[in-house]
C-alpha positions as CSV (number, residue, x, y, z in Angstrom):
1,X,84.1,79.4,110.1
2,X,82.0,82.2,108.5
3,X,78.4,83.0,109.9
4,X,76.9,81.6,106.6
5,X,78.9,78.3,107.1
6,X,77.5,78.0,110.7
7,X,74.0,78.5,109.5
8,X,74.3,76.0,106.7
9,X,75.7,73.5,109.1
10,X,72.9,74.0,111.5
11,X,70.2,73.7,109.0
12,X,71.8,70.6,107.5
13,X,71.4,69.0,110.9
14,X,67.8,69.7,110.8
15,X,67.1,69.3,107.1
16,X,69.1,66.7,105.2
17,X,70.1,67.9,101.8
18,X,70.0,71.4,102.7
19,X,73.8,72.1,101.9
20,X,73.4,70.5,98.4
21,X,70.3,72.7,97.6
22,X,72.2,75.8,98.7
23,X,75.2,74.9,96.7
24,X,73.0,74.3,93.7
25,X,71.2,77.6,94.1
26,X,74.7,79.2,94.3
27,X,75.7,77.7,91.0
28,X,72.5,79.0,89.4
29,X,73.2,82.4,90.7
30,X,76.9,82.3,89.3
31,X,75.5,81.4,86.0
32,X,73.0,84.2,85.9
33,X,75.7,86.6,87.1
34,X,78.1,85.4,84.4
35,X,75.5,86.1,81.7
36,X,74.6,89.4,83.0
37,X,78.5,90.4,83.3
38,X,79.0,89.2,79.6
39,X,76.0,91.2,78.4
40,X,77.1,94.3,80.2
41,X,80.8,93.9,79.0
42,X,79.4,94.1,75.4
43,X,77.4,97.2,76.4
44,X,74.1,95.4,75.5
45,X,70.7,95.8,77.3
46,X,68.5,93.1,78.4
47,X,66.2,94.0,75.4
48,X,69.0,93.7,72.7
49,X,70.2,90.4,74.1
50,X,66.6,89.3,74.0
51,X,66.0,90.2,70.4
52,X,69.3,88.5,69.5
53,X,68.0,85.2,71.2
54,X,64.5,85.6,69.8
55,X,63.1,85.8,73.3
56,X,61.6,88.4,75.6
57,X,63.4,91.0,77.9
58,X,61.6,89.3,80.9
59,X,63.1,85.9,79.9
60,X,66.6,87.5,79.9
61,X,65.7,89.0,83.3
62,X,64.7,85.7,84.7
63,X,67.9,84.0,83.2
64,X,70.0,86.7,84.9
65,X,68.3,86.5,88.2
66,X,68.2,82.7,88.2
67,X,64.4,82.6,88.9
68,X,64.0,79.5,86.8
69,X,65.9,76.2,85.7
70,X,68.0,77.1,82.8
71,X,67.9,74.8,79.7
72,X,70.9,74.0,77.9
73,X,69.3,75.2,74.7
74,X,69.1,78.7,76.4
75,X,72.5,78.7,77.3
76,X,73.7,77.7,73.9
77,X,71.7,80.6,72.5
78,X,73.5,82.9,74.8
79,X,76.9,81.7,73.8
80,X,76.1,82.0,70.2
81,X,75.1,85.8,70.5
82,X,78.5,86.4,72.1
83,X,80.4,83.9,70.0
84,X,81.3,81.7,73.0
85,X,81.3,77.8,73.5
86,X,79.5,76.2,76.3
87,X,81.8,73.9,78.3
88,X,80.2,71.5,80.8
89,X,82.4,70.0,83.6
90,X,81.4,67.2,85.9
91,X,83.2,67.2,89.2
């Protein structure tokens, strides 16, 4: 068991729902990183992506750094810029 797993297990004992919250935040982090990687793979700056999405560079930065909940409409705008489809998978 990794140190992070041990830490999460200890916190979960003290704070019910801690593990779930960590997992949710991890998913937000992954989404932001995927958007960032997609942008970089196309050689785009945050400013260029923002312009194509009709938003601001700071909004793109927040999106990539998961500092706010991301609306589905925003994800759809990103997908449209990169000619991608949004797929939602409930598990």
